[in-house]
C-alpha positions as CSV (number, residue, x, y, z in Angstrom):
1,X,133.8,145.6,-21.7
2,X,133.4,148.0,-24.7
3,X,134.2,151.7,-24.8
4,X,133.4,154.5,-27.3
5,X,136.5,156.5,-28.6
6,X,135.4,159.8,-29.9
7,X,137.3,162.5,-31.7
8,X,135.6,165.8,-31.0
9,X,135.1,169.0,-32.9
10,X,133.2,167.8,-35.9
11,X,129.8,169.4,-36.7
12,X,127.1,166.7,-37.3
13,X,125.3,166.8,-40.7
14,X,122.6,164.8,-42.2
15,X,119.3,163.0,-41.4
16,X,118.6,160.5,-38.8
17,X,115.4,158.7,-37.8
18,X,114.2,158.4,-34.2
19,X,113.9,154.9,-32.9
20,X,111.0,153.3,-31.0
21,X,110.5,154.5,-27.5
22,X,112.6,152.6,-24.9
23,X,110.3,153.2,-22.0
24,X,107.2,152.5,-24.4
25,X,108.5,149.1,-25.6
26,X,109.2,147.7,-22.3
27,X,105.6,147.8,-20.7
28,X,104.1,147.0,-24.1
29,X,106.3,143.8,-24.3
30,X,105.1,142.9,-20.9
31,X,101.6,143.6,-21.7
32,X,101.7,141.0,-24.4
33,X,101.3,138.4,-21.5
34,X,97.7,139.6,-21.1
35,X,96.7,138.5,-24.7
36,X,95.5,134.9,-25.4
37,X,96.5,135.3,-29.0
38,X,99.7,136.3,-30.8
39,X,100.7,140.0,-30.8
40,X,103.0,141.6,-33.4
41,X,105.0,144.6,-32.4
42,X,106.8,147.0,-35.0
43,X,109.3,149.7,-34.6
44,X,110.8,147.8,-31.7
45,X,114.2,149.4,-30.7
46,X,117.1,146.8,-30.7
47,X,118.4,147.9,-27.4
48,X,119.9,145.8,-24.6
49,X,116.8,146.6,-22.3
50,X,114.3,145.3,-24.8
51,X,116.3,142.3,-25.6
52,X,116.3,141.4,-21.9
53,X,112.6,141.8,-21.6
54,X,112.1,139.6,-24.7
55,X,114.4,137.0,-22.9
56,X,112.2,137.2,-19.7
57,X,109.1,136.6,-21.7
58,X,110.7,133.6,-23.3
59,X,111.7,132.3,-19.9
60,X,108.1,132.5,-18.8
61,X,106.9,130.3,-21.6
62,X,106.0,132.8,-24.4
63,X,107.0,131.9,-28.0
64,X,109.0,134.7,-29.5
65,X,109.7,135.1,-33.2
66,X,111.7,138.1,-34.8
67,X,110.1,138.9,-38.0
68,X,112.7,141.5,-38.9
69,X,115.2,143.8,-37.4
70,X,112.4,145.8,-35.6
71,X,109.5,143.5,-35.5
72,X,108.8,140.9,-33.1
73,X,105.9,138.3,-32.7
74,X,105.0,137.3,-29.1
75,X,102.6,134.4,-28.4
76,X,101.9,134.3,-24.7
77,X,98.9,132.0,-25.0
78,X,100.6,129.0,-23.3
79,X,102.5,130.9,-20.6
80,X,102.3,128.9,-17.2
81,X,105.4,130.0,-15.3
82,X,105.1,133.0,-12.9
83,X,108.6,133.0,-11.7
84,X,111.0,135.6,-13.2
85,X,114.5,134.5,-13.9
86,X,116.8,136.2,-11.2
87,X,119.8,137.1,-13.4
88,X,117.7,138.6,-16.2
89,X,115.3,140.4,-13.9
90,X,118.2,142.1,-12.0
91,X,119.6,143.6,-15.3
92,X,116.7,145.9,-15.9
93,X,114.2,148.1,-13.8
94,X,111.3,147.2,-16.1
95,X,111.5,143.4,-15.1
96,X,109.0,144.4,-12.4
97,X,106.4,145.3,-15.1
98,X,105.8,141.7,-15.7
99,X,104.2,141.4,-12.1
100,X,101.0,143.1,-13.1
101,X,100.2,141.0,-16.3
102,X,101.2,137.8,-14.4
103,X,98.9,138.5,-11.6
104,X,96.1,139.2,-14.1
105,X,96.7,136.0,-16.1
106,X,97.8,133.5,-13.6
107,X,97.0,135.0,-10.2
108,X,100.6,134.5,-9.2
109,X,104.0,136.5,-9.6
110,X,107.4,135.9,-8.2
111,X,109.9,138.6,-8.8
112,X,113.3,139.6,-7.5
113,X,114.1,143.2,-6.7
114,X,114.6,144.8,-10.1
115,X,117.8,146.2,-11.5
116,X,118.3,149.4,-13.5
117,X,120.2,152.6,-13.5
118,X,121.7,153.6,-10.1
119,X,120.3,157.3,-10.0
120,X,118.9,157.3,-6.5
121,X,116.1,155.6,-4.7
122,X,113.3,154.1,-6.9
123,X,110.4,153.1,-4.8
124,X,108.4,150.0,-5.4
125,X,105.9,151.0,-2.8
126,X,103.3,152.5,-5.3
127,X,103.2,149.1,-7.2
128,X,102.8,147.1,-4.0
129,X,100.1,149.4,-2.5
130,X,98.1,149.2,-5.8
131,X,98.4,145.5,-6.1
132,X,97.1,145.1,-2.5
133,X,94.1,147.4,-3.2
134,X,93.4,145.1,-6.2
135,X,93.3,142.1,-3.9
136,X,96.9,140.7,-4.1
137,X,98.6,139.2,-1.1
138,X,102.3,140.1,-1.0
139,X,105.2,138.6,0.9
140,X,108.7,140.1,0.7
141,X,111.6,137.6,1.5
142,X,114.4,138.2,-0.9
143,X,111.9,138.0,-3.7
144,X,108.4,139.6,-4.0
145,X,106.0,136.7,-3.8
146,X,102.5,137.8,-5.0
147,X,99.3,135.9,-5.3
148,X,95.5,136.6,-5.8
149,X,92.4,134.5,-5.8
150,X,91.1,137.1,-8.4
151,X,91.8,140.7,-8.9
152,X,89.1,143.2,-8.1
153,X,88.6,146.6,-9.4
154,X,89.3,149.5,-6.8
155,X,89.8,153.2,-6.4
156,X,93.5,153.8,-6.2
157,X,95.4,157.0,-5.5
158,X,99.1,156.8,-6.3
159,X,101.1,158.6,-3.5
160,X,103.5,159.6,-6.4
161,X,102.9,159.8,-10.1
162,X,105.1,156.8,-10.7
163,X,105.3,155.8,-14.3
164,X,106.0,152.1,-13.9
165,X,103.5,151.7,-10.9
166,X,100.9,153.4,-13.2
167,X,101.8,151.0,-16.1
168,X,101.7,147.9,-13.7
169,X,98.3,148.9,-12.2
170,X,96.8,149.5,-15.7
171,X,97.9,146.1,-16.9
172,X,96.6,144.2,-13.8
173,X,93.3,146.1,-13.9
174,X,92.5,145.3,-17.5
175,X,91.4,141.8,-16.7
176,X,90.2,142.6,-13.0
177,X,86.5,142.2,-12.1
178,X,84.8,145.6,-12.2
179,X,86.1,149.2,-12.5
180,X,89.4,150.5,-11.4
181,X,90.0,154.2,-11.1
182,X,93.7,155.4,-10.8
183,X,94.1,158.9,-9.4
184,X,97.3,160.9,-9.6
185,X,98.3,158.5,-12.6
186,X,101.3,159.3,-14.6
187,X,100.5,160.2,-18.2
188,X,103.9,160.3,-20.1
189,X,103.6,159.6,-23.8
190,X,104.8,156.1,-23.3
191,X,102.0,155.4,-20.9
192,X,99.5,156.7,-23.4
193,X,101.1,154.4,-25.9
194,X,100.6,151.4,-23.6
195,X,97.0,152.4,-22.8
196,X,96.1,152.7,-26.6
197,X,97.8,149.4,-27.3
198,X,95.7,147.6,-24.6
199,X,92.6,149.3,-26.0
200,X,93.5,147.8,-29.5
201,X,93.4,144.3,-27.9
202,X,90.0,144.9,-26.4
203,X,90.8,146.7,-23.1
204,X,88.4,149.4,-21.8
205,X,90.4,152.5,-20.7
206,X,89.1,156.0,-20.4
207,X,91.0,159.2,-19.6
208,X,94.1,158.3,-21.6
209,X,96.6,161.3,-21.4
210,X,95.1,162.6,-18.2
211,X,96.1,161.9,-14.5
212,X,92.8,160.0,-13.8
213,X,92.4,156.6,-15.6
214,X,89.3,154.5,-15.5
215,X,89.7,150.9,-16.4
216,X,86.7,148.6,-16.9
217,X,87.8,144.9,-16.4
218,X,87.2,142.6,-19.4
219,X,87.3,138.8,-19.6
220,X,90.1,138.6,-22.1
221,X,92.4,140.4,-24.5
222,X,92.8,139.2,-28.0
223,X,95.8,139.5,-30.3
224,X,96.8,142.2,-32.7
225,X,99.5,144.4,-34.1
226,X,101.0,147.6,-32.8
227,X,103.8,150.1,-33.8
228,X,105.8,151.4,-30.9
229,X,105.8,155.2,-30.6
230,X,108.9,157.2,-31.4
231,X,111.4,158.0,-28.6
232,X,111.1,161.7,-27.7
233,X,114.0,161.4,-25.3
234,X,116.1,160.3,-28.2
235,X,114.8,163.2,-30.3
236,X,115.8,165.7,-27.7
237,X,119.3,164.0,-27.3
238,X,119.9,164.5,-31.0
239,X,118.6,168.2,-30.8
240,X,121.2,168.8,-28.0
241,X,123.9,167.1,-29.9
242,X,123.4,169.0,-33.1
243,X,123.1,172.3,-31.4
244,X,126.4,172.0,-29.3
245,X,128.4,170.7,-32.3
246,X,127.1,173.5,-34.6
247,X,125.6,170.9,-37.0
248,X,122.8,170.8,-39.5
249,X,120.6,167.8,-38.4
250,X,117.2,166.7,-39.5
251,X,115.3,164.2,-37.3
252,X,112.5,162.0,-38.8
253,X,109.7,160.2,-37.1
254,X,109.1,163.0,-34.5
255,X,105.8,163.2,-32.7
256,X,105.6,167.1,-32.0
257,X,103.3,166.8,-29.1
258,X,105.7,164.7,-27.2
259,X,108.1,167.7,-27.3
260,X,105.5,170.1,-25.6
261,X,107.7,170.6,-22.4
262,X,111.1,169.9,-24.1
263,X,111.3,172.6,-26.7
264,X,110.5,175.5,-24.4
265,X,113.3,174.4,-21.9
266,X,115.7,174.2,-24.9
267,X,114.6,177.5,-26.1
268,X,115.8,178.8,-22.7
269,X,119.1,177.5,-23.6
270,X,119.0,179.3,-26.9
271,X,118.4,176.3,-29.2
272,X,116.3,177.0,-32.3
273,X,114.5,174.3,-34.2
274,X,112.3,174.1,-37.4
275,X,109.4,171.6,-37.4
276,X,107.4,170.3,-40.3
277,X,105.0,167.6,-39.6
278,X,107.0,164.7,-38.2
279,X,110.3,166.2,-39.4
280,X,112.5,168.4,-37.1
281,X,115.5,170.3,-38.2
282,X,118.2,171.8,-36.1
283,X,119.8,174.6,-38.1
284,X,123.6,175.0,-38.1
285,X,125.9,177.5,-36.4
286,X,123.7,178.4,-33.6
287,X,125.0,180.8,-30.9
288,X,123.4,179.5,-27.8
289,X,122.5,182.2,-25.3
290,X,120.6,181.5,-22.1
291,X,117.4,183.4,-21.9
292,X,117.2,185.1,-18.4
293,X,114.0,185.4,-16.5
294,X,112.2,188.9,-16.2
295,X,114.3,191.5,-14.6
296,X,117.6,189.6,-15.5
297,X,117.0,186.8,-12.9
298,X,118.9,183.5,-13.4
299,X,116.5,181.1,-15.1
300,X,115.8,177.6,-14.1
301,X,115.0,174.3,-15.7
302,X,113.3,171.8,-13.5
303,X,111.9,168.4,-14.2
304,X,108.7,166.7,-12.9
305,X,105.9,164.3,-13.9
306,X,104.6,164.8,-17.4
307,X,103.9,167.3,-18.9
308,X,106.8,168.8,-17.0
309,X,110.3,168.6,-18.4
310,X,111.3,164.9,-18.4
311,X,113.7,163.7,-15.7
312,X,115.6,161.7,-18.4
313,X,116.8,164.9,-20.1
314,X,118.3,166.7,-17.0
315,X,121.6,165.2,-17.9
316,X,121.4,166.4,-21.5
317,X,120.2,169.9,-20.4
318,X,123.1,170.2,-18.1
319,X,125.5,169.3,-20.9
320,X,123.9,171.8,-23.4
321,X,124.0,174.6,-20.8
322,X,127.8,174.2,-20.6
323,X,128.0,175.5,-24.2
324,X,125.6,178.3,-23.8
325,X,126.3,182.0,-22.8
326,X,125.0,182.7,-19.4
327,X,124.1,181.0,-16.3
328,X,121.2,178.7,-15.4
329,X,120.0,176.5,-12.4
330,X,119.1,172.9,-13.3
331,X,116.8,171.3,-10.6
332,X,116.5,167.6,-10.8
333,X,113.7,166.9,-8.4
334,X,113.1,163.2,-8.9
335,X,116.3,161.3,-8.5
336,X,119.0,162.2,-5.8
337,X,121.8,160.6,-7.6
338,X,121.2,161.6,-11.3
339,X,123.5,164.7,-11.2
340,X,126.5,163.1,-9.6
341,X,128.0,162.5,-13.0
342,X,128.7,166.3,-13.5
343,X,132.3,165.6,-12.1
344,X,133.0,164.1,-15.4
345,X,132.1,167.2,-17.3
346,X,134.0,169.4,-14.8
347,X,137.1,167.4,-15.6
348,X,136.6,168.2,-19.2
349,X,136.5,172.0,-18.4
350,X,132.8,172.6,-17.8
351,X,131.9,175.4,-15.3
352,X,129.4,173.6,-13.0
353,X,128.6,174.0,-9.3
354,X,127.0,171.1,-7.7
355,X,124.8,172.7,-5.0
356,X,123.4,169.5,-3.6
357,X,122.2,166.2,-4.9
358,X,119.4,167.8,-6.8
359,X,120.7,171.2,-8.1
360,X,123.5,172.4,-10.2
361,X,124.4,175.9,-11.5
362,X,126.0,175.9,-15.0
363,X,127.8,178.9,-16.5
364,X,128.9,178.9,-20.1
365,X,130.2,178.6,-22.6
366,X,133.2,176.5,-21.6
367,X,135.9,175.0,-23.7
368,X,135.8,171.3,-23.2
369,X,138.8,168.9,-23.6
370,X,138.7,165.2,-24.3
371,X,138.9,163.0,-21.2
372,X,138.9,159.3,-20.3
373,X,135.5,158.6,-18.6
374,X,133.1,155.8,-17.6
375,X,129.4,155.9,-18.0
376,X,127.3,155.5,-14.9
377,X,123.9,155.3,-16.4
378,X,122.1,155.6,-19.8
379,X,121.2,159.3,-19.8
380,X,124.6,160.5,-18.1
381,X,126.4,158.3,-20.7
382,X,124.6,160.2,-23.5
383,X,125.5,163.5,-22.0
384,X,129.1,162.5,-21.8
385,X,129.0,161.4,-25.4
386,X,127.7,164.7,-26.4
387,X,130.3,166.5,-24.4
388,X,133.0,164.3,-26.3
389,X,131.5,165.3,-29.6
390,X,132.0,169.0,-29.0
391,X,135.3,168.7,-27.0
392,X,138.8,169.4,-28.3
393,X,140.8,166.2,-28.7
394,X,139.9,162.5,-28.0
395,X,137.7,161.1,-25.4
396,X,137.1,157.6,-24.2
397,X,133.8,156.6,-22.7
398,X,133.9,153.2,-20.8
399,X,130.9,151.1,-19.9
400,X,129.4,151.6,-23.5
401,X,126.7,149.0,-22.7
402,X,125.1,151.6,-20.4
403,X,124.4,153.9,-23.4
404,X,123.4,150.7,-25.5
405,X,120.7,150.0,-23.0
406,X,118.6,153.0,-24.2
407,X,120.1,154.1,-27.6
408,X,120.2,151.7,-30.5
409,X,123.5,151.2,-32.4
410,X,124.3,154.8,-31.3
411,X,127.9,154.7,-32.8
412,X,126.7,153.5,-36.3
413,X,124.0,156.1,-36.5
414,X,126.2,159.0,-35.3
415,X,128.8,158.0,-37.9
416,X,126.3,158.5,-40.6
417,X,126.0,162.1,-39.5
418,X,129.8,162.4,-39.7
419,X,130.7,161.8,-36.1
420,X,134.2,160.4,-35.4
421,X,133.2,157.6,-33.0
422,X,134.5,154.1,-32.8
423,X,133.6,151.1,-30.5
424,X,136.5,149.3,-29.2
425,X,137.0,146.3,-26.9
426,X,138.5,146.5,-23.4
């Protein structure tokens, strides 16, 4: 096992480029199964989860060729296997995204329960209900055995705006007979990227960016090229990191519209940024002061389906709040185990009250001191890394692979900004 060793107290300085979207590349890789010609993807983040998805595709019979560090060619024209490898599939939650494309291409899919971060219950029910409405028969006995004599378009209402279930349903519906209408669809930036990618291959999708999607099934999808969109969660992570260390950091390859709900929440924490097209700068030496609600009431940051504040950033928001003057409530509505990592921040000196599995009250600023910790998931790991960067003394964060699942070569990239971080074995 690898760990990160961080010496805190060093303001970050310099320029960093946002990587491709983790939650965008995984469904797009899965969607290459729908094409009967090769597909080339650019700006692919070299993270553990993406590598696992590539290995899953290869296990199904797809021909994979890396054309560069961030460019991959997938030829799924001869895929004939519909059975996902047990060990690989249980590494990542996104392995279940292969079910929709396999059902559309082969009429069969056999998938084990997916893995992924342990942040609370993550229902597969919306996927299964949508597949059933498209004409899929499902048996669950250790694995999910799914088959169809031919997918048929249907009117589907999601009982929750599930990102992955929306993606799976869209992919399955692209080759189904007739029209599929998805109500209460999730519409995060990475879902929009998936839909536009599918359209570039010949799919017919209307309503992209809204919570009602209309998909007219087509006979085939052809090959093509696509550039994965930038990772807005990573951009926000760098913003928080620069602000709490007092650094002067410029972030390139930013999509401003993807920050529509993020920047207002960060402003509530006192963070100022400067934007210029696809470039964003976090000015140095900011005094973070929480903005109270009208009448001096304690403010709140709460997550929700897009365009609400992203659930993947609640851990980062908690960490930033520990360094801001004032008190704020952070309400994680979507995952009941996401906030359990705050005991690690408390051990460093943070002033946090865990009210229940979904809510914390944070009062700052608090002086943080280096600690030995272990990362429970991707986003908590990044929050702990940010804490270590602004803490006094040395911190060690175990389970570095958790952070590697979502952030490409994070230690190398942070060293380019002056961070004192090393990756060590054991």
